[in-house]
MARZA-152578 format. One line per field, with one value per residue: residue number from 1; residue in three letters; y, z, x of N, C-alpha, C in turn. Coordinates in steps of 0.2 Angstrom, whole numbers, plus 5000, padded with zeros to 4 digits. Layout:
BEGIN
n [NUM;...];
res [ALA;...];
nc2 [Y;...];
nc3 [Z;...];
nc1 [X;...];
cac2 [Y;...];
cac3 [Z;...];
cac1 [X;...];
cc2 [Y;...];
cc3 [Z;...];
cc1 [X;...];
//
This chain:
BEGIN
n [1;2;3;4;5;6;7;8;9;10;11;12;13;14;15;16;17;18;19;20;21;22;23;24;25;26;27;28;29;30;31;32;33;34;35;36;37;38;39;40;41;42;43;44;45;46;47;48;49;50;51;52;53;54;55;56;57;58;59;60;61;62;63;64;65;66;67;68;69;70;71;72;73;74;75;76;77;78;79;80;81;82;83;84;85;86;87;88;89;90;91;92;93;94;95;96;97;98;99;100;101;102;103;104;105;106;107;108;109;110;111;112;113;114;115;116;117;118;119;120;121;122;123;124;125;126;127;128;129;130;131;132;133;134;135;136;137;138;139;140;141;142;143;144;145;146;147;148;149;150;151;152;153;154;155;156;157;158;159;160;161;162;163;164;165;166;167;168;169;170;171;172;173;174;175;176;177;178;179;180;181;182;183;184;185;186;187;188;189;190;191;192;193;194;195;196;197;198;199;200;201;202;203;204;205;206;207;208;209;210;211;212;213;214;215;216;217;218;219;220;221;222;223;224;225;226;227;228;229;230;231;232;233;234;235;236;237;238;239;240;241;242;243;244;245;246;247;248;249;250];
res [MET;MET;THR;ASP;GLU;ASP;ILE;LYS;GLU;PHE;HIS;GLN;MET;VAL;ALA;ASN;LEU;GLU;ARG;LYS;LYS;MET;ILE;HIS;LYS;ASN;ASN;TYR;ILE;TYR;PRO;LYS;THR;VAL;ARG;GLU;ALA;ILE;GLU;GLY;LYS;ARG;HIS;TYR;VAL;ILE;LYS;THR;GLU;LYS;LEU;PRO;SER;VAL;THR;THR;ILE;LEU;SER;ALA;THR;GLU;SER;ALA;GLU;LYS;ARG;ALA;ALA;LEU;ALA;ARG;TRP;ARG;GLU;ALA;LYS;GLY;GLU;GLU;ILE;ALA;THR;ARG;ILE;VAL;ASP;GLU;SER;ALA;ALA;ARG;GLY;THR;ALA;MET;HIS;LYS;ILE;LEU;GLU;LYS;TYR;ILE;LEU;GLU;GLN;GLY;TYR;VAL;ASP;LEU;THR;THR;VAL;GLY;GLN;GLN;ALA;HIS;ASN;MET;ALA;ILE;ARG;VAL;ILE;GLU;GLN;GLY;LEU;CYS;ASN;VAL;PRO;GLU;TYR;TYR;GLY;THR;GLU;CYS;THR;LEU;TYR;TYR;PRO;GLY;LEU;TYR;ALA;GLY;GLN;THR;ASP;LEU;VAL;ALA;VAL;HIS;LYS;GLY;LYS;ASP;ALA;ILE;ILE;ASP;PHE;LYS;GLN;THR;ASN;LYS;PRO;LYS;LYS;ARG;GLU;TRP;ILE;GLU;ASP;TYR;CYS;LEU;GLN;LEU;ALA;ALA;TYR;ALA;MET;ALA;HIS;ASN;PHE;ILE;TYR;LYS;THR;LYS;ILE;GLU;LYS;GLY;VAL;ILE;MET;MET;CYS;SER;LYS;ASP;ASN;PHE;TYR;GLN;GLU;PHE;VAL;ILE;GLU;GLY;LYS;GLU;PHE;GLN;LYS;TYR;GLN;HIS;ASN;PHE;LEU;ARG;ARG;VAL;ASP;GLU;TYR;TYR;LYS;ALA;ARG;HIS;LYS;THR;THR;GLY];
nc2 [5107;5112;5129;5142;5143;5133;5124;5127;5126;5112;5111;5114;5107;5094;5098;5099;5084;5081;5081;5073;5058;5040;5026;5014;4998;4984;4971;4960;4954;4954;4943;4948;4955;4948;4946;4936;4932;4920;4911;4923;4928;4934;4928;4922;4924;4914;4909;4892;4892;4897;4903;4906;4923;4930;4939;4931;4922;4924;4930;4918;4910;4916;4924;4918;4921;4936;4938;4939;4951;4959;4961;4966;4976;4984;4980;4991;5004;5004;4998;5005;5019;5011;5006;5015;5022;5009;5010;5025;5024;5013;5020;5031;5026;5017;5028;5035;5027;5023;5037;5038;5027;5035;5042;5035;5029;5039;5048;5061;5067;5070;5072;5079;5079;5077;5068;5065;5075;5074;5059;5065;5071;5060;5053;5060;5061;5048;5049;5059;5053;5042;5033;5042;5033;5024;5021;5014;5005;4989;4985;4989;4991;4974;4959;4943;4924;4909;4893;4881;4886;4899;4917;4935;4952;4964;4983;4987;4982;4983;4993;4995;5004;4999;4984;4974;4972;4968;4979;4985;4999;5008;5014;5022;5025;5031;5030;5013;5000;4990;4973;4974;4975;4962;4953;4961;4963;4945;4946;4952;4940;4931;4937;4939;4923;4921;4930;4924;4912;4910;4919;4914;4924;4932;4939;4946;4953;4964;4978;4989;5002;5018;5029;5038;5044;5059;5062;5054;5049;5032;5016;5000;4989;4972;4959;4945;4932;4937;4939;4925;4920;4925;4919;4904;4903;4910;4900;4888;4893;4894;4880;4876;4884;4876;4862;4862;4867;4854;4848;4852;4853;4839];
nc3 [5195;5180;5171;5159;5151;5149;5145;5132;5127;5129;5118;5106;5104;5104;5091;5083;5080;5074;5061;5054;5046;5046;5036;5036;5032;5028;5028;5037;5048;5064;5079;5091;5108;5121;5136;5152;5170;5177;5192;5197;5187;5171;5157;5138;5129;5116;5104;5106;5117;5132;5136;5142;5146;5136;5146;5158;5158;5157;5168;5178;5177;5179;5184;5201;5206;5200;5206;5218;5217;5216;5224;5236;5232;5233;5247;5251;5246;5254;5260;5257;5248;5239;5231;5224;5217;5207;5204;5199;5188;5181;5178;5168;5160;5154;5151;5138;5132;5126;5121;5111;5100;5097;5092;5079;5073;5070;5077;5088;5103;5121;5135;5147;5162;5175;5174;5162;5155;5155;5150;5136;5134;5133;5123;5111;5111;5106;5094;5088;5087;5085;5077;5067;5058;5055;5040;5038;5043;5050;5063;5077;5095;5094;5096;5097;5093;5100;5095;5108;5117;5119;5121;5117;5118;5104;5101;5090;5073;5062;5046;5049;5047;5031;5034;5040;5055;5074;5088;5101;5114;5126;5142;5156;5173;5171;5159;5151;5149;5140;5143;5154;5149;5143;5146;5140;5125;5125;5125;5112;5103;5105;5102;5089;5083;5085;5077;5063;5063;5061;5052;5040;5039;5039;5049;5056;5064;5078;5089;5102;5108;5117;5132;5143;5158;5160;5148;5139;5126;5119;5107;5105;5094;5088;5079;5066;5070;5084;5086;5084;5095;5104;5102;5103;5118;5119;5120;5129;5138;5140;5138;5150;5161;5157;5161;5176;5175;5174;5183;5195;5194;5192];
nc1 [4963;4961;4965;4955;4966;4971;4965;4958;4971;4974;4964;4971;4980;4974;4968;4978;4983;4972;4976;4984;4983;4975;4976;4965;4964;4954;4959;4956;4948;4942;4938;4924;4929;4927;4927;4931;4931;4940;4941;4947;4955;4957;4950;4947;4932;4930;4922;4916;4926;4936;4947;4960;4969;4985;4994;4988;4994;5008;5009;5005;5016;5029;5045;5053;5062;5059;5043;5046;5058;5047;5039;5049;5050;5036;5039;5049;5042;5031;5015;5002;5012;5013;5003;4996;5005;5002;4990;4991;4998;4991;4981;4982;4988;4980;4971;4979;4978;4965;4966;4974;4968;4956;4959;4966;4956;4949;4941;4933;4940;4937;4951;4948;4951;4965;4975;4970;4973;4989;4989;4989;4997;5004;5002;5003;5016;5020;5012;5021;5033;5033;5018;5022;5027;5018;5009;4998;4983;4976;4965;4963;4962;4961;4957;4965;4967;4975;4969;4962;4971;4978;4973;4970;4972;4979;4986;4987;4985;4996;5006;5022;5035;5035;5031;5021;5016;5012;5008;5010;5007;5015;5015;5022;5031;5046;5062;5063;5073;5080;5082;5073;5059;5054;5043;5032;5039;5038;5022;5019;5026;5015;5005;5007;5007;4995;4989;4995;4992;4979;4972;4983;4996;5010;5016;5032;5034;5037;5031;5035;5028;5033;5028;5035;5029;5032;5035;5047;5050;5048;5054;5050;5059;5056;5063;5064;5080;5077;5064;5059;5065;5059;5044;5047;5048;5038;5031;5037;5032;5020;5014;5021;5012;5000;5005;5006;4993;4985;4990;4986;4971;4968];
cac2 [5111;5115;5134;5141;5144;5124;5120;5130;5123;5106;5109;5115;5101;5088;5099;5096;5079;5078;5085;5067;5053;5032;5022;5009;4990;4980;4965;4955;4951;4951;4943;4953;4955;4945;4943;4932;4934;4913;4913;4930;4928;4936;4926;4925;4920;4915;4905;4890;4891;4900;4905;4911;4928;4929;4941;4928;4916;4924;4932;4912;4908;4919;4915;4916;4931;4942;4941;4941;4959;4965;4961;4970;4986;4984;4982;4997;5010;5005;4994;5012;5021;5006;5005;5024;5021;5007;5013;5029;5020;5009;5027;5035;5019;5018;5035;5036;5022;5029;5048;5033;5023;5040;5046;5031;5029;5046;5050;5067;5061;5075;5069;5084;5076;5082;5062;5066;5080;5071;5056;5067;5074;5057;5052;5066;5060;5042;5047;5061;5048;5031;5031;5044;5026;5019;5023;5009;4997;4984;4984;4993;4985;4967;4949;4936;4918;4905;4889;4879;4889;4906;4925;4942;4960;4969;4986;4988;4979;4989;4991;5000;5006;4994;4979;4972;4972;4970;4988;4987;5007;5006;5020;5020;5029;5028;5026;5006;4996;4983;4970;4976;4973;4954;4951;4965;4956;4939;4950;4952;4933;4927;4938;4938;4917;4921;4929;4921;4904;4911;4924;4912;4931;4931;4947;4943;4961;4965;4985;4993;5011;5017;5034;5040;5051;5064;5064;5053;5040;5023;5012;4996;4983;4966;4956;4941;4930;4941;4940;4920;4917;4926;4917;4900;4907;4912;4892;4887;4896;4888;4872;4876;4881;4872;4855;4865;4868;4849;4844;4858;4850;4830];
cac3 [5195;5175;5170;5152;5144;5149;5142;5125;5123;5127;5113;5102;5101;5099;5081;5078;5081;5071;5055;5052;5046;5045;5031;5036;5029;5029;5027;5043;5053;5070;5082;5099;5114;5127;5143;5157;5175;5181;5199;5195;5180;5162;5150;5133;5127;5109;5100;5113;5122;5138;5136;5147;5139;5137;5153;5162;5158;5159;5175;5182;5175;5178;5189;5207;5204;5198;5211;5227;5218;5215;5233;5241;5228;5237;5255;5252;5247;5261;5253;5254;5241;5230;5229;5225;5210;5203;5203;5194;5182;5177;5175;5165;5155;5153;5146;5135;5126;5124;5116;5104;5097;5098;5087;5075;5073;5070;5083;5093;5112;5125;5144;5153;5169;5176;5172;5153;5152;5156;5144;5129;5133;5131;5118;5105;5109;5102;5087;5083;5087;5084;5073;5059;5054;5053;5037;5037;5051;5049;5066;5083;5099;5091;5100;5096;5098;5096;5098;5111;5120;5122;5117;5120;5113;5104;5102;5082;5068;5056;5044;5051;5042;5026;5036;5044;5063;5079;5090;5110;5116;5134;5147;5160;5175;5170;5155;5152;5147;5138;5145;5157;5144;5140;5147;5134;5119;5124;5118;5105;5100;5106;5098;5080;5083;5083;5071;5058;5064;5061;5044;5037;5039;5042;5056;5059;5068;5086;5089;5107;5108;5127;5132;5153;5163;5158;5142;5137;5119;5118;5102;5104;5089;5089;5074;5063;5073;5091;5088;5085;5103;5108;5098;5104;5127;5124;5119;5134;5149;5137;5143;5157;5162;5154;5166;5180;5179;5173;5189;5202;5190;5197];
cac1 [4960;4964;4959;4952;4971;4975;4959;4963;4977;4973;4960;4973;4983;4970;4966;4985;4984;4970;4977;4989;4978;4981;4972;4961;4965;4950;4960;4953;4940;4943;4932;4922;4931;4920;4932;4929;4935;4939;4947;4951;4960;4957;4950;4944;4929;4928;4917;4914;4931;4938;4955;4967;4975;4992;4994;4987;5000;5013;5009;5004;5023;5033;5051;5051;5064;5053;5041;5053;5057;5041;5040;5055;5046;5030;5040;5052;5038;5024;5009;5001;5012;5014;4996;4994;5010;5002;4983;4988;4999;4983;4974;4988;4988;4972;4968;4982;4976;4961;4970;4980;4963;4954;4965;4967;4948;4946;4932;4936;4942;4943;4949;4953;4955;4973;4977;4969;4979;4995;4991;4987;5007;5012;5002;5007;5025;5017;5012;5025;5040;5030;5014;5023;5029;5012;5001;4990;4986;4972;4965;4963;4960;4962;4959;4967;4967;4978;4961;4967;4979;4976;4971;4973;4971;4985;4984;4986;4988;4996;5010;5026;5040;5038;5031;5017;5018;5011;5012;5006;5007;5015;5013;5031;5035;5052;5063;5064;5082;5076;5081;5065;5053;5055;5034;5032;5042;5032;5015;5018;5027;5009;5000;5011;5008;4989;4989;4998;4991;4971;4973;4989;5000;5017;5018;5036;5038;5037;5033;5034;5028;5032;5033;5036;5025;5041;5034;5049;5047;5054;5051;5058;5059;5060;5062;5070;5081;5074;5055;5055;5067;5053;5039;5049;5051;5031;5027;5037;5029;5014;5018;5022;5006;4995;5004;5001;4987;4981;4992;4980;4968;4968];
cc2 [5115;5122;5135;5143;5135;5121;5122;5126;5116;5105;5107;5111;5093;5090;5096;5090;5078;5080;5076;5063;5047;5029;5016;5002;4988;4976;4959;4957;4948;4949;4949;4952;4953;4944;4941;4931;4922;4914;4917;4928;4925;4927;4927;4921;4919;4908;4898;4888;4895;4900;4908;4915;4926;4935;4935;4923;4916;4931;4925;4909;4913;4916;4919;4924;4935;4942;4940;4948;4963;4962;4965;4975;4986;4988;4992;5003;5009;5005;5002;5016;5016;5004;5009;5022;5018;5008;5020;5028;5017;5016;5029;5032;5020;5023;5036;5031;5023;5033;5042;5032;5027;5039;5041;5030;5035;5047;5054;5064;5065;5075;5078;5087;5079;5074;5061;5067;5077;5065;5059;5071;5068;5054;5052;5066;5051;5043;5053;5058;5041;5031;5035;5036;5022;5020;5020;5007;4993;4983;4988;4991;4980;4959;4945;4931;4914;4898;4883;4881;4894;4913;4930;4947;4964;4978;4990;4983;4982;4987;4998;5000;5000;4987;4977;4969;4973;4976;4986;4996;5003;5011;5016;5027;5033;5026;5018;5004;4989;4977;4969;4975;4966;4953;4954;4961;4950;4939;4948;4947;4931;4933;4938;4931;4915;4921;4926;4915;4905;4915;4923;4919;4926;4936;4941;4949;4964;4975;4987;5001;5012;5026;5035;5046;5057;5066;5060;5048;5037;5020;5007;4989;4977;4961;4952;4934;4929;4938;4930;4916;4919;4923;4909;4901;4909;4902;4888;4886;4893;4880;4872;4880;4880;4864;4859;4866;4858;4848;4849;4854;4842;4827];
cc3 [5185;5171;5160;5149;5147;5145;5136;5122;5123;5119;5104;5100;5101;5090;5081;5080;5077;5063;5053;5052;5043;5042;5033;5030;5028;5028;5031;5047;5060;5075;5090;5103;5120;5131;5149;5162;5178;5186;5197;5192;5175;5159;5144;5130;5119;5106;5108;5119;5125;5139;5136;5141;5141;5145;5157;5162;5159;5166;5183;5181;5175;5185;5196;5209;5205;5204;5215;5226;5218;5225;5237;5239;5232;5247;5258;5250;5253;5255;5252;5247;5238;5229;5224;5214;5206;5201;5196;5188;5178;5175;5169;5159;5152;5147;5140;5130;5122;5120;5109;5100;5092;5092;5081;5071;5069;5071;5087;5100;5115;5131;5146;5160;5168;5172;5165;5151;5151;5148;5140;5128;5131;5125;5110;5103;5104;5096;5085;5083;5082;5078;5068;5056;5053;5049;5036;5041;5046;5054;5072;5089;5099;5094;5095;5099;5092;5102;5103;5117;5124;5121;5121;5116;5113;5103;5095;5080;5064;5053;5047;5050;5035;5029;5040;5054;5066;5085;5096;5114;5124;5140;5154;5166;5173;5164;5155;5150;5143;5137;5154;5154;5141;5142;5139;5124;5118;5121;5114;5100;5100;5101;5089;5079;5082;5077;5062;5057;5060;5054;5039;5036;5040;5043;5057;5062;5073;5087;5100;5111;5115;5129;5141;5155;5163;5152;5137;5132;5120;5112;5103;5098;5088;5082;5070;5070;5086;5092;5089;5092;5105;5108;5104;5113;5126;5124;5125;5139;5145;5142;5147;5162;5161;5160;5172;5181;5178;5181;5196;5198;5193;5189];
cc1 [4964;4960;4959;4959;4972;4970;4961;4968;4979;4967;4962;4976;4978;4970;4972;4986;4980;4970;4983;4981;4979;4975;4972;4964;4959;4949;4955;4949;4941;4938;4931;4926;4924;4926;4928;4934;4936;4945;4951;4953;4956;4953;4946;4937;4925;4926;4914;4921;4933;4942;4958;4971;4981;4996;4992;4993;5006;5015;5009;5013;5030;5038;5050;5056;5062;5048;5045;5054;5051;5039;5043;5052;5041;5032;5043;5049;5034;5020;5001;5003;5012;5008;4996;4997;5007;4994;4986;4991;4997;4979;4977;4990;4984;4971;4972;4981;4970;4959;4970;4972;4960;4955;4966;4960;4946;4939;4938;4935;4943;4942;4951;4952;4962;4975;4976;4973;4989;4994;4990;4995;5010;5008;5002;5013;5024;5017;5016;5029;5036;5027;5018;5025;5026;5007;4995;4989;4977;4966;4969;4962;4958;4963;4959;4968;4970;4972;4968;4970;4979;4974;4972;4972;4975;4981;4985;4990;4990;5004;5015;5034;5042;5035;5026;5017;5013;5013;5006;5011;5007;5015;5019;5031;5039;5055;5066;5071;5078;5076;5074;5059;5051;5045;5035;5031;5039;5027;5013;5018;5019;5007;5002;5005;5000;4987;4991;4995;4980;4969;4978;4993;5006;5022;5027;5041;5036;5037;5031;5034;5028;5032;5033;5031;5027;5039;5043;5049;5052;5052;5057;5055;5062;5057;5068;5070;5076;5069;5056;5061;5064;5045;5041;5047;5045;5029;5030;5032;5021;5012;5018;5016;5001;4998;5004;4995;4982;4983;4988;4972;4966;4972];
//
């Protein structure tokens, strides 16, 4: 339960954040987000198409080794504790995303729950150490799609250190090594390809702004040949996904 002093401090943090502004460049019109679950998997409804999400494709094509590692982790923790960790992480991530979105849009928002306060502290780190390098943005919570293949939603399309970039915010229970976040990099590559196809842009940079529950900020930037590698690898996963689906549907 938050005390009056906690609430006062919380509101002061909000006031401090609201002093910094980002310029919205309305260069692109992004489609409305409409999601639909098909056989329990997230899809996006874009015009007449129902496209699998980027995360649906990555989940369906993840390696046997990764599946086994997750199973071992759940077994080691115990099902009840593992489920609680996952649920708490999801709640924290949702709250942090909401705070960052409202900050970017210059809309007042306060979450006085315990999770909300923790998420707000994490959001402050992202803003002070990450978004400080983003003076302009094109859209937040942008639905992007590649016709006939996939769709998804990125947290931010913006200018990062002078270059157009796809930016995603991530929460984590503990700091991550670069080799542990391959799927995050694949997501950025997928969103960039979709944006470039639809809007004829040349986005070749992705940024992951990550904060742990202990307020440790990390930033991972992919561009150049590394970015091209992730684009190629994601297209390979897309091909694998549709081949497997065609086998099951006859």
